[in-house]
C-alpha positions as CSV (number, residue, x, y, z in Angstrom):
1,M,0.0,-0.1,0.0
2,L,1.3,3.5,-0.9
3,S,2.0,6.0,1.7
4,E,-0.1,9.3,1.3
5,P,2.8,11.3,0.1
6,A,3.8,8.7,-2.4
7,L,0.2,8.4,-3.6
8,E,-0.2,12.1,-4.0
9,N,3.1,12.2,-6.0
10,L,1.9,9.3,-8.2
11,L,-1.4,10.9,-9.0
12,A,0.2,14.3,-9.8
13,K,2.5,12.6,-12.1
14,E,0.0,10.3,-13.8
15,F,-2.6,13.2,-14.4
16,P,-1.0,16.3,-15.7
17,V,-4.4,17.6,-16.8
18,D,-4.4,21.1,-18.2
19,R,-4.4,23.5,-15.3
20,E,-7.0,25.7,-17.1
21,L,-9.5,22.8,-16.7
22,I,-11.4,21.5,-13.7
23,Y,-12.1,18.0,-14.8
24,L,-15.1,16.6,-13.1
25,N,-16.5,14.4,-16.1
26,H,-15.2,10.9,-15.5
27,A,-18.8,9.5,-15.8
28,A,-18.4,10.5,-19.5
29,I,-14.8,10.2,-20.8
30,A,-11.7,10.4,-18.5
31,P,-8.4,11.8,-19.2
32,L,-5.8,9.2,-19.9
33,P,-3.1,8.6,-17.3
34,L,0.3,9.5,-18.4
35,R,1.5,5.9,-18.6
36,T,-1.5,5.1,-20.8
37,G,-0.6,7.9,-23.2
38,Q,3.0,6.5,-23.2
39,A,1.8,3.0,-24.0
40,I,-0.2,4.4,-27.0
41,Q,2.9,6.2,-28.2
42,D,5.2,3.3,-27.8
43,F,2.9,1.0,-29.6
44,A,2.4,3.4,-32.4
45,R,6.0,4.0,-32.8
46,E,6.7,0.2,-32.8
47,C,4.1,-0.1,-35.6
48,V,5.6,2.6,-37.7
49,Q,9.1,1.4,-37.4
50,E,8.7,-2.4,-37.2
51,G,5.2,-3.3,-38.2
52,S,4.1,-6.5,-36.7
53,R,7.5,-7.8,-35.9
54,H,6.6,-8.3,-32.3
55,Y,3.2,-9.8,-32.8
56,A,3.9,-12.5,-30.2
57,H,4.3,-9.8,-27.6
58,W,1.1,-8.3,-28.6
59,Q,-0.6,-11.6,-27.8
60,D,1.1,-11.7,-24.5
61,Q,-0.1,-8.3,-23.7
62,E,-3.7,-9.5,-24.5
63,T,-3.2,-12.3,-22.2
64,R,-2.1,-10.0,-19.3
65,L,-5.0,-7.7,-19.9
66,R,-7.4,-10.7,-19.5
67,E,-5.7,-11.6,-16.2
68,Q,-6.0,-7.9,-15.0
69,L,-9.6,-7.9,-15.7
70,R,-10.2,-11.4,-14.2
71,A,-8.6,-10.0,-10.9
72,L,-10.5,-6.7,-11.0
73,L,-13.7,-8.8,-11.2
74,A,-12.5,-11.5,-8.8
75,A,-13.6,-13.9,-11.5
76,P,-13.0,-17.6,-11.2
77,S,-11.0,-17.8,-14.5
78,V,-9.6,-15.7,-17.4
79,D,-11.7,-18.0,-19.6
80,D,-14.6,-16.0,-18.3
81,I,-13.3,-12.8,-19.7
82,A,-14.0,-11.5,-23.3
83,L,-12.8,-8.2,-24.8
84,V,-15.6,-6.2,-26.6
85,K,-15.7,-2.9,-28.4
86,N,-18.2,-1.3,-25.9
87,T,-21.0,-2.0,-23.4
88,S,-23.7,-2.1,-26.0
89,E,-22.0,-4.9,-27.9
90,G,-21.7,-7.1,-24.8
91,L,-25.3,-6.5,-23.8
92,S,-26.4,-7.2,-27.3
93,M,-24.5,-10.5,-27.2
94,I,-26.3,-11.5,-24.0
95,A,-29.8,-10.4,-25.2
96,Y,-29.5,-12.1,-28.7
97,G,-27.6,-15.1,-27.2
98,L,-30.2,-16.2,-24.8
99,H,-33.2,-18.3,-25.9
100,W,-36.5,-16.5,-25.1
101,A,-40.0,-17.7,-24.7
102,E,-43.3,-15.7,-25.1
103,G,-44.0,-13.8,-22.0
104,D,-40.5,-13.9,-20.6
105,E,-39.8,-10.7,-18.6
106,V,-36.8,-8.5,-18.4
107,I,-36.7,-6.1,-15.4
108,I,-34.7,-2.8,-15.6
109,T,-35.0,0.4,-13.7
110,N,-36.5,3.7,-14.9
111,Q,-33.0,5.4,-14.5
112,E,-31.1,3.2,-17.0
113,F,-28.9,4.5,-19.7
114,P,-30.4,4.0,-23.2
115,S,-28.1,1.0,-24.0
116,N,-29.5,-0.8,-21.1
117,R,-33.1,-0.1,-22.1
118,I,-33.1,-0.2,-26.0
119,I,-31.4,-3.6,-26.3
120,W,-34.0,-5.3,-24.2
121,E,-36.9,-3.5,-25.8
122,S,-35.7,-4.7,-29.1
123,L,-36.7,-8.2,-28.0
124,R,-40.3,-7.4,-28.0
125,N,-40.8,-9.0,-31.3
126,Q,-39.8,-12.2,-29.6
127,G,-42.5,-11.9,-27.1
128,V,-40.2,-10.5,-24.3
129,V,-41.8,-8.1,-21.9
130,V,-39.7,-5.2,-20.4
131,T,-40.7,-4.0,-17.2
132,E,-39.3,-0.6,-15.8
133,V,-39.2,-0.4,-12.0
134,N,-39.4,3.1,-10.7
135,V,-36.8,3.5,-8.1
136,T,-36.5,7.4,-8.1
137,D,-38.5,8.0,-4.9
138,A,-38.1,4.5,-3.5
139,I,-37.1,4.4,0.2
140,S,-35.2,1.1,-0.7
141,P,-34.5,0.9,-4.4
142,D,-33.1,-2.5,-4.0
143,D,-36.2,-3.9,-2.2
144,T,-38.4,-2.2,-4.7
145,I,-36.6,-4.0,-7.7
146,I,-36.8,-7.4,-5.7
147,D,-40.5,-6.9,-5.0
148,A,-41.1,-6.6,-8.8
149,F,-39.9,-10.3,-9.3
150,N,-42.6,-12.7,-10.5
151,D,-42.9,-16.2,-12.1
152,N,-42.3,-14.7,-15.5
153,T,-39.1,-12.7,-14.6
154,R,-36.2,-14.2,-16.6
155,L,-33.5,-11.6,-16.2
156,L,-32.6,-8.5,-14.3
157,S,-30.5,-6.0,-16.1
158,L,-29.3,-2.8,-14.3
159,S,-26.5,-0.5,-13.9
160,S,-24.4,-0.8,-10.7
161,V,-24.5,3.0,-10.6
162,Q,-27.1,5.1,-12.6
163,Y,-25.6,7.5,-15.0
164,G,-27.9,10.4,-14.2
165,S,-28.7,10.3,-10.4
166,G,-25.6,8.5,-9.3
167,L,-27.7,5.9,-7.5
168,R,-25.7,2.9,-6.4
169,L,-27.4,-0.4,-6.0
170,N,-26.5,-3.3,-3.6
171,L,-25.3,-5.7,-6.1
172,K,-24.7,-8.5,-3.6
173,D,-28.3,-8.4,-2.2
174,L,-29.8,-8.1,-5.7
175,G,-27.5,-11.0,-7.0
176,T,-28.6,-13.2,-4.0
177,A,-32.2,-12.4,-4.6
178,C,-31.7,-13.4,-8.3
179,K,-30.1,-16.6,-7.5
180,D,-32.8,-17.6,-5.0
181,A,-35.5,-16.8,-7.7
182,G,-33.8,-18.5,-10.5
183,I,-33.3,-15.2,-12.3
184,L,-30.3,-14.2,-14.5
185,F,-28.4,-11.2,-13.1
186,C,-26.9,-8.9,-15.8
187,V,-24.9,-5.9,-14.8
188,D,-24.0,-2.8,-16.8
189,A,-20.9,-1.7,-14.6
190,I,-19.7,1.2,-16.7
191,Q,-20.5,3.8,-14.0
192,G,-19.2,1.6,-11.1
193,L,-16.2,-0.5,-12.1
194,G,-13.2,1.5,-11.3
195,V,-15.0,3.1,-8.5
196,F,-15.7,0.1,-6.1
197,P,-15.1,-3.6,-6.2
198,H,-17.4,-5.8,-8.4
199,S,-16.8,-9.3,-7.2
200,V,-18.8,-11.3,-9.7
201,H,-18.8,-14.6,-7.8
202,E,-19.6,-13.1,-4.4
203,M,-22.4,-11.0,-6.0
204,N,-23.8,-13.9,-8.0
205,I,-23.5,-12.0,-11.4
206,D,-24.1,-14.0,-14.5
207,F,-23.1,-11.3,-17.0
208,L,-21.3,-8.1,-16.6
209,V,-20.2,-5.5,-19.3
210,A,-18.2,-2.2,-18.9
211,D,-16.3,0.1,-21.3
212,A,-12.7,1.2,-20.5
213,H,-13.2,5.0,-21.0
214,K,-14.9,6.2,-17.8
215,W,-13.8,5.2,-14.4
216,L,-11.4,2.7,-15.6
217,L,-9.4,5.6,-17.1
218,G,-8.8,3.8,-20.4
219,P,-9.5,4.4,-24.1
220,E,-12.7,4.2,-26.0
221,G,-13.3,1.3,-28.2
222,I,-12.5,-1.5,-25.8
223,G,-14.4,-3.0,-22.9
224,V,-14.9,-6.2,-20.8
225,F,-17.5,-8.7,-21.0
226,Y,-17.8,-11.3,-18.2
227,C,-19.9,-14.4,-18.8
228,A,-20.2,-17.0,-16.0
229,E,-18.9,-20.5,-17.1
230,K,-22.4,-22.1,-16.9
231,W,-23.8,-19.7,-19.5
232,R,-20.8,-19.5,-21.8
233,E,-21.7,-22.3,-24.2
234,R,-25.5,-21.7,-23.9
235,L,-25.4,-18.1,-25.4
236,K,-26.1,-18.4,-29.1
237,L,-23.4,-17.0,-31.2
238,H,-24.1,-14.5,-34.1
239,E,-20.6,-13.5,-35.0
240,Y,-18.0,-15.7,-36.5
241,G,-14.5,-15.5,-37.6
242,W,-10.8,-16.6,-37.2
243,H,-10.3,-15.2,-33.7
244,M,-13.2,-17.1,-32.0
245,V,-12.4,-20.7,-32.8
246,E,-10.7,-23.1,-30.5
247,H,-7.6,-23.6,-32.6
248,M,-7.0,-20.0,-33.4
249,G,-4.1,-19.4,-35.6
250,D,-4.3,-22.9,-37.3
251,F,-5.4,-21.3,-40.6
252,D,-5.0,-24.5,-42.6
253,R,-7.5,-26.4,-40.4
254,R,-10.8,-27.1,-42.0
255,D,-12.9,-28.3,-39.1
256,W,-13.5,-25.9,-36.3
257,L,-15.3,-25.3,-33.0
258,P,-16.0,-22.2,-31.1
259,A,-13.3,-21.5,-28.4
260,S,-14.3,-23.2,-25.1
261,S,-13.3,-19.8,-23.4
262,A,-15.1,-16.4,-23.6
263,R,-12.9,-15.8,-26.6
264,R,-15.8,-17.3,-28.5
265,F,-17.4,-14.0,-28.3
266,E,-14.5,-12.3,-30.2
267,C,-15.0,-12.8,-33.8
268,G,-12.0,-11.0,-35.4
269,S,-8.8,-9.1,-34.9
270,P,-8.5,-7.5,-31.5
271,N,-8.0,-3.8,-30.8
272,T,-4.4,-4.2,-30.0
273,L,-3.8,-0.5,-29.5
274,G,-6.7,-0.5,-27.1
275,V,-5.2,-3.6,-25.2
276,F,-1.9,-1.9,-24.6
277,A,-3.7,1.3,-23.4
278,F,-6.3,-0.6,-21.3
279,S,-3.7,-2.6,-19.6
280,A,-1.5,0.5,-18.8
281,S,-4.7,2.1,-17.2
282,L,-5.5,-0.9,-15.1
283,S,-1.9,-1.2,-13.8
284,L,-2.4,2.2,-12.4
285,L,-5.5,1.2,-10.6
286,Q,-3.9,-1.9,-9.4
287,E,-0.9,0.1,-8.0
288,I,-3.3,2.5,-6.2
289,G,-5.5,-0.3,-4.9
290,I,-9.3,-0.3,-5.7
291,D,-10.2,0.2,-2.0
292,T,-8.0,3.3,-1.9
293,V,-9.7,4.5,-5.2
294,E,-13.1,4.0,-3.7
295,Q,-12.3,5.8,-0.5
296,R,-10.9,8.8,-2.2
297,I,-13.9,9.1,-4.8
298,L,-16.4,8.7,-1.8
299,E,-14.5,11.6,0.0
300,R,-14.9,13.8,-2.9
301,T,-18.6,12.9,-3.3
302,H,-19.2,13.7,0.3
303,Y,-17.4,16.9,-0.1
304,L,-19.6,18.0,-2.9
305,R,-22.8,16.8,-1.3
306,Q,-21.9,18.9,1.8
307,W,-21.4,22.0,-0.4
308,I,-24.7,21.6,-2.1
309,D,-26.5,21.0,1.2
310,Q,-25.1,24.2,2.6
311,H,-25.9,26.2,-0.6
312,P,-29.0,28.5,-0.2
313,K,-30.3,27.7,-3.9
314,L,-28.9,24.4,-5.1
315,E,-30.8,21.1,-4.9
316,C,-29.1,17.7,-4.9
317,L,-30.7,15.3,-7.2
318,S,-28.5,12.4,-6.2
319,P,-29.5,9.9,-3.4
320,S,-27.6,10.0,-0.1
321,G,-28.9,6.9,1.6
322,P,-26.5,4.3,3.2
323,G,-24.5,2.5,0.6
324,Q,-26.0,4.6,-2.2
325,L,-23.2,6.9,-2.9
326,A,-20.6,6.4,-5.7
327,G,-18.8,8.9,-7.8
328,I,-21.7,10.9,-9.4
329,T,-23.3,14.0,-7.9
330,T,-26.1,15.7,-9.8
331,F,-27.6,19.1,-8.7
332,R,-29.8,21.8,-10.1
333,H,-30.6,25.5,-9.6
334,P,-34.3,26.5,-9.5
335,E,-33.7,29.6,-11.7
336,V,-30.9,28.6,-14.1
337,G,-31.7,25.7,-16.4
338,P,-29.1,22.9,-16.7
339,E,-28.3,23.5,-20.2
340,T,-27.7,27.3,-19.6
341,L,-25.5,26.5,-16.5
342,F,-23.7,23.8,-18.4
343,K,-22.6,26.1,-21.2
344,A,-21.5,28.8,-18.7
345,L,-19.4,26.2,-16.8
346,Q,-17.9,24.9,-20.1
347,R,-16.8,28.4,-21.0
348,H,-14.9,28.6,-17.7
349,G,-13.1,25.2,-18.2
350,L,-15.2,23.2,-15.9
351,M,-15.7,19.8,-17.5
352,C,-19.0,18.3,-16.4
353,A,-22.3,17.2,-18.1
354,P,-26.0,18.1,-18.1
355,R,-27.6,14.8,-17.0
356,G,-30.5,13.5,-14.8
357,G,-32.3,17.0,-15.0
358,G,-29.2,18.9,-13.6
359,I,-25.5,19.2,-13.6
360,R,-23.5,16.1,-13.1
361,F,-20.1,16.3,-11.4
362,S,-18.1,13.0,-11.3
363,P,-14.5,13.4,-9.7
364,H,-11.9,10.7,-9.7
365,C,-9.5,9.8,-7.1
366,Y,-6.8,12.2,-8.4
367,N,-9.0,15.4,-8.1
368,S,-7.8,17.5,-5.2
369,I,-10.0,19.3,-2.8
370,E,-8.5,22.4,-4.1
371,N,-9.8,21.4,-7.5
372,L,-13.3,21.0,-6.1
373,N,-13.0,24.4,-4.3
374,R,-12.3,26.0,-7.7
375,A,-15.3,24.2,-9.1
376,V,-17.5,25.5,-6.4
377,K,-16.4,29.1,-7.1
378,V,-16.9,28.7,-10.8
379,V,-20.5,27.4,-10.2
380,D,-21.4,30.3,-7.9
381,S,-19.8,32.8,-10.4
382,C,-21.6,31.4,-13.4
383,I,-24.9,31.4,-11.4
384,K,-24.5,35.1,-10.5
385,S,-23.7,36.0,-14.2
386,T,-26.6,34.2,-15.5
387,L,-29.3,35.7,-13.3
């Protein structure tokens, strides 16, 4: 475990973000750590100078990335890990890999990002019923979701953290309830993975998907798809190619079978540049420690919540119940619309997003308290200049 001074020095080195910016937009796209940018440059230089001379090394790096992701998810095996382009692709593999019967129900919440709604709604022509559970004003969102289970419920698909409100759900309790009820549990972890642990085995998660480019501090265009072993060969495949076969690389072989591992979901050439970049970003999270990352992010979330609570005009739109906090804080002003305020904040170099009916702040572990104080002053200044 790094000492506090060593950690601060590491974070300052790894995130030389433009001092003119206040970057509180990790729920959208995160700045790349210095080591990740260096990995991209090194790989690009190698490709320019030597082409694919070190292709075997590229394959080794892909193997290392799978192990990093296995460790991050506390998954039983690297065979459970597939690399995908994005969360939508992984969710689509699940939705169109399962065999559905007329009347099967998929439960989601009313706060899901479109990817975790549209994909399931697209199954309606197969007789699948999509039920949205309203968790916005629920005293216990987890219990409200569980109470919606019925004999037709086949799958529960939800975000570990909601993109607009920042609501964090109790994955362990929900996973246990799904297991007891014989319901599949699918998690869109894009707003939670990289903030707090997602132990797929302990949480009884059957499927988990997440992109690299938010809290995992990686590039766009690559993500992780975890598929529990018992479901790996039961998901119907829709994409085929040289990379997804058991004997990959044996190009003269005429007979073939899908890979016994989750590589069966990867039809063609990998995103090798993304592999090197993603692995570099994960190495930083591993060096810091995910528990330390979570602690620092929650400290910054608490700091923002206290500021909003003490502000005479601002209203916090994010939940604050026990266990419901993650990295997202959304707030609004009664007289200044979110789009108007957002544009003003952007002009002052404050990177955030208009989401969930308000302004969404999403600091990471490297944002300093001084950084947050600057953000607070910019908000107040923008409000005064707008009114």
